[in-house]
Backbone as CSV, one residue per row, in Angstrom:
resi,resn,N_x,N_y,N_z,CA_x,CA_y,CA_z,C_x,C_y,C_z
1,MET,0.530,-1.333,-0.083,0.039,0.221,-0.079,0.860,1.453,-0.016
2,GLY,1.290,1.956,-1.220,1.604,3.015,-1.343,3.452,2.874,-0.816
3,ASP,3.771,1.695,-1.260,5.388,1.768,-0.680,6.046,2.557,-1.891
4,LYS,6.052,2.889,-2.789,6.521,3.748,-3.768,6.193,5.403,-3.497
5,VAL,5.534,5.756,-2.355,5.369,7.052,-2.024,5.990,7.458,-1.072
6,LYS,7.056,8.433,-1.161,7.829,8.843,-0.323,7.191,10.353,1.148
7,CYS,7.798,10.109,2.100,7.308,11.108,2.436,7.808,12.701,2.019
8,GLU,7.064,13.637,2.122,7.348,14.883,1.645,7.917,15.911,2.756
9,ASN,8.186,15.284,4.050,8.954,16.217,4.787,9.421,15.650,5.751
10,PRO,10.491,14.696,5.291,11.439,13.560,6.406,11.707,14.219,7.506
11,VAL,12.168,15.347,7.301,12.684,16.141,8.523,11.623,16.190,9.665
12,LYS,10.633,16.522,9.565,9.126,16.263,10.419,8.431,14.970,10.386
13,HIS,9.318,13.984,9.954,8.402,12.221,10.010,8.268,12.173,11.477
14,ARG,8.883,12.521,12.622,8.663,11.583,13.749,7.229,12.338,14.169
15,ASP,6.786,13.529,13.910,5.692,13.997,14.281,4.601,13.342,13.289
16,HIS,4.478,12.576,12.203,3.633,12.205,11.263,2.656,11.396,12.011
17,MET,1.421,11.021,11.705,0.659,10.183,12.032,1.297,8.557,11.928
18,CYS,1.548,8.106,11.125,2.042,6.909,11.178,3.232,6.486,12.046
19,LYS,4.047,7.887,12.121,5.122,7.502,13.351,4.623,7.532,14.794
20,LEU,3.409,8.114,14.860,3.017,8.652,16.292,1.981,7.048,16.596
21,LYS,1.470,6.375,15.470,0.895,5.185,15.789,1.819,4.057,16.021
22,LYS,2.955,4.135,15.163,4.032,3.241,15.602,4.694,2.976,16.766
23,ASP,4.572,4.513,17.350,5.428,4.677,18.933,4.461,4.630,19.680
24,GLY,3.166,4.086,19.871,1.707,4.267,20.566,1.640,5.394,21.322
25,ARG,1.743,6.573,20.562,1.482,7.627,21.013,-0.046,8.464,20.612
26,VAL,-0.949,7.469,21.580,-2.398,7.363,21.124,-3.321,8.651,21.266
27,GLU,-2.726,9.592,22.414,-3.225,10.578,22.683,-3.246,11.855,21.608
28,GLU,-1.746,11.899,21.096,-1.396,12.856,20.179,-2.313,12.232,18.660
29,LEU,-2.197,11.121,18.590,-2.849,10.430,17.527,-4.339,11.057,17.671
30,GLU,-4.934,10.669,18.416,-6.554,10.872,18.775,-6.711,12.568,18.302
31,LYS,-6.105,13.458,18.551,-5.959,14.817,18.781,-6.316,15.074,17.419
32,TYR,-5.449,14.705,16.313,-5.352,14.801,14.867,-6.662,13.639,14.378
33,GLN,-7.020,13.102,14.584,-8.351,12.337,14.228,-9.398,13.133,13.955
34,LYS,-9.573,13.995,14.892,-11.059,15.174,14.997,-11.135,15.553,13.876
35,ASP,-12.603,15.248,13.096,-12.730,16.348,11.991,-11.688,16.179,10.936
36,PRO,-11.426,14.859,10.252,-10.345,15.089,9.220,-10.875,15.867,8.097
37,ILE,-9.610,16.525,7.663,-10.063,17.057,6.450,-8.705,16.448,4.974
38,VAL,-8.067,15.604,5.600,-7.218,15.450,4.447,-6.951,13.654,5.265
39,PHE,-6.256,13.191,3.775,-5.769,11.666,4.095,-4.074,11.510,3.490
40,CYS,-3.859,10.416,4.220,-2.279,10.703,3.817,-2.431,9.565,2.421
41,ASN,-1.493,9.631,1.370,-1.922,9.117,0.161,-0.831,7.653,0.396
42,LYS,0.166,7.669,1.456,0.920,6.828,1.499,0.423,5.522,2.511
43,CYS,-0.137,5.802,4.122,-0.924,5.190,4.630,-2.523,4.823,4.743
44,ARG,-2.849,5.955,3.967,-4.430,6.372,4.327,-5.153,6.671,5.648
45,MET,-4.199,7.103,6.618,-4.702,7.647,7.638,-5.101,8.985,7.315
46,GLN,-6.190,9.546,8.483,-7.032,10.757,7.745,-6.669,11.730,9.076
47,ALA,-6.584,12.951,8.847,-6.463,13.992,9.937,-7.004,15.430,9.477
48,ASN,-7.104,16.123,10.734,-7.408,17.308,10.530,-5.974,18.509,10.038
49,ASP,-5.244,17.945,9.884,-4.024,18.993,9.591,-3.111,18.267,8.834
50,PRO,-2.737,18.900,7.459,-2.214,18.383,6.611,-0.340,18.111,6.720
51,CYS,0.035,18.893,8.145,1.438,18.847,8.187,1.760,17.476,9.225
52,VAL,0.737,16.814,9.365,1.169,15.579,10.698,1.071,14.155,9.459
53,LEU,0.914,14.544,8.117,1.262,13.304,7.362,1.889,13.298,6.399
54,CYS,2.431,12.368,5.928,3.761,11.958,5.126,3.277,12.349,3.882
55,ASN,2.097,12.393,2.978,1.797,12.575,1.819,0.444,13.309,1.648
56,PRO,-0.132,14.463,2.325,-1.347,14.755,2.505,-2.303,14.749,1.178
57,ARG,-3.368,14.569,1.308,-4.257,14.879,-0.042,-5.314,14.960,0.385
58,ALA,-6.124,16.133,-0.137,-7.655,16.756,0.321,-8.493,15.568,0.438
59,ILE,-9.647,15.242,1.347,-11.039,14.752,1.307,-11.595,14.879,0.144
60,LYS,-12.076,14.423,-0.554,-13.154,14.700,-1.444,-14.264,14.845,-0.788
61,GLY,-14.799,15.987,-1.043,-16.235,16.523,-0.370,-16.206,16.456,1.309
62,GLY,-14.844,17.227,1.481,-14.854,17.334,2.857,-15.496,19.033,2.887
63,ARG,-15.376,19.502,4.171,-15.154,20.769,4.458,-14.509,21.796,3.676
64,GLY,-14.975,23.102,3.563,-13.677,23.974,3.102,-14.294,24.437,1.639
């Protein structure tokens, strides 16, 4: 799933949702999952802030 898609901001990868999930940082993860507006083209996670995803894309039909 998305193996060839790279992180667009590797310097900040430690704060991306996939890394938060891997590290078990559930409270931080849940904070970004409320009212999602974007999804990651790599891991398919949804977030309310594009800065916390490796490869953010707008959710079609989303707010805004």
